[in-house]
ZAMARGU-4260 file (C-alpha; in steps of 0.2 Angstrom, whole numbers, plus 5000, padded with zeros to 4 digits):
<rodrens>
0) 4998/4999/5000 | 5006/5016/4996 | 5012/5029/5014 | 4998/5035/5023 | 4994/5052/5017
5) 4988/5064/5035 | 4984/5082/5032 | 4986/5095/5045 | 4978/5110/5048 | 4990/5123/5045
10) 4973/5141/5049 | 4985/5144/5063 | 4995/5137/5081 | 5009/5126/5079 | 5008/5115/5065
15) 5026/5114/5057 | 5029/5101/5072 | 5015/5091/5069 | 5023/5089/5052 | 5040/5084/5059
20) 5034/5072/5068 | 5023/5064/5054 | 5035/5064/5040 | 5047/5055/5056 | 5037/5041/5058
25) 5034/5040/5037 | 5018/5048/5034 | 5017/5059/5017 | 5010/5073/5026 | 5003/5089/5017
30) 4997/5105/5025 | 4978/5110/5024 | 4971/5130/5019 | 4958/5125/5008 | 4944/5112/5005
35) 4952/5103/4991 | 4967/5102/5004 | 4957/5089/5013 | 4954/5078/4997 | 4960/5063/4997
40) 4967/5063/5014 | 4969/5046/5025 | 4969/5055/5042 | 4970/5075/5048 | 4977/5083/5063
45) 4967/5098/5071 | 4984/5106/5081 | 4984/5117/5094 | 4983/5135/5093 | 4969/5149/5097
50) 4953/5137/5100 | 4942/5154/5092 | 4956/5159/5078 | 4957/5141/5071 | 4937/5139/5069
55) 4935/5157/5064 | 4948/5150/5049 | 4938/5136/5045 | 4923/5146/5042 | 4929/5157/5032
60) 4940/5146/5022 | 4923/5135/5021 | 4933/5119/5026 | 4919/5113/5038 | 4911/5101/5025
65) 4928/5095/5018 | 4932/5091/5037 | 4914/5083/5040 | 4917/5074/5024 | 4931/5066/5029
70) 4923/5063/5047 | 4909/5054/5039 | 4921/5044/5029 | 4926/5035/5045 | 4944/5044/5043
75) 4953/5047/5058 | 4954/5065/5066 | 4967/5070/5080 | 4964/5085/5089 | 4976/5093/5101
80) 4975/5105/5112 | 4966/5121/5104 | 4961/5107/5091 | 4952/5094/5103 | 4938/5110/5107
85) 4939/5113/5089 | 4932/5094/5087 | 4920/5095/5104 | 4901/5096/5103 | 4900/5117/5105
90) 4913/5120/5088 | 4913/5104/5074 | 4904/5091/5083 | 4916/5077/5078 | 4919/5071/5095
95) 4905/5068/5111 | 4912/5078/5121 | 4914/5094/5128 | 4930/5104/5131 | 4934/5117/5144
100) 4943/5132/5140 | 4962/5136/5149 | 4956/5123/5161 | 4970/5122/5169 | 4973/5141/5169
105) 4985/5155/5160 | 5000/5154/5147 | 5008/5155/5166 | 5000/5140/5171 | 5010/5130/5160
110) 5018/5116/5164 | 5024/5096/5161 | 5020/5081/5167 | 5024/5061/5163 | 5006/5055/5158
115) 5002/5036/5158 | 4992/5032/5142 | 4980/5020/5138 | 4985/5009/5122 | 5006/5017/5117
120) 5012/5005/5132 | 5019/5008/5148 | 5028/5021/5149 | 5022/5036/5152 | 5024/5051/5139
125) 5030/5068/5145 | 5016/5079/5141 | 5017/5095/5139 | 5004/5108/5145 | 4999/5124/5136
130) 4985/5134/5140 | 4975/5117/5141 | 4962/5115/5142 | 4950/5098/5150 | 4935/5087/5143
135) 4923/5093/5156 | 4907/5081/5148 | 4911/5065/5138 | 4897/5054/5131 | 4896/5035/5136
140) 4905/5028/5120 | 4920/5041/5123 | 4934/5030/5128 | 4946/5041/5140 | 4963/5036/5138
145) 4971/5047/5151 | 4966/5058/5167 | 4978/5073/5176 | 4970/5079/5191 | 4956/5069/5190
150) 4952/5076/5173 | 4949/5068/5157 | 4965/5074/5145 | 4967/5060/5131 | 4952/5051/5123
155) 4945/5044/5109 | 4929/5043/5103 | 4929/5030/5085 | 4940/5036/5074 | 4943/5054/5082
160) 4957/5056/5093 | 4959/5071/5105 | 4970/5075/5118 | 4972/5091/5131 | 4991/5093/5129
165) 5006/5095/5115 | 5012/5078/5111 | 5022/5086/5097 | 5033/5098/5106 | 5042/5083/5115
170) 5051/5070/5104 | 5040/5055/5112 | 5030/5049/5095 | 5017/5036/5101 | 5002/5046/5105
175) 5003/5051/5083 | 5009/5033/5079 | 4996/5029/5090 | 4983/5039/5076 | 4994/5032/5062
180) 4987/5015/5065 | 4971/5020/5065 | 4972/5028/5052 | 4979/5012/5044 | 4968/5003/5051
185) 4954/5012/5045 | 4960/5013/5026 | 4961/4995/5027 | 4942/4992/5029 | 4940/5006/5016
190) 4949/4996/5004 | 4940/4979/5010 | 4922/4985/5010 | 4927/4994/4988 | 4931/4976/4985
195) 4917/4968/4991
</rodrens>
């Protein structure tokens, strides 16, 4: 099979670090700025930044329908920090979660912590929290992958993976590898369905 085609939403925020990490894992990565950029992607990353600016950018670029079409086709989406907020039920409604903005405080309250995350092995991942949200509500079908301070900070709802921190800022690529494994699985299922 050809290499995975992963798009990184490049409207605002720290998308370059995601691009570097995904390229390091062997994906073909492109930046998504207009609806045509979202065509034919196997997976899409919505990075951190400022959730209002990202939401407004999606709207002004007319990207909403393209992102929803990607999601409805069963192709994975990975939202990190502000990207998690953009995926929630108050924004693009792709994950059955409600995120609380700036839940851990301002830029000054940014911190790093070793976090155990379900699905990536026993070794904790160094998680960087910057003006981070948390999940204040989630549906029954949402699997919580990690919590901090009693609040869910990483979760999976079907083909949508979200986390409140910045996994792209460290050198531990296991969360991105989990997303790529989800993407490979989704592509294989689509391929099998096309054959039947």
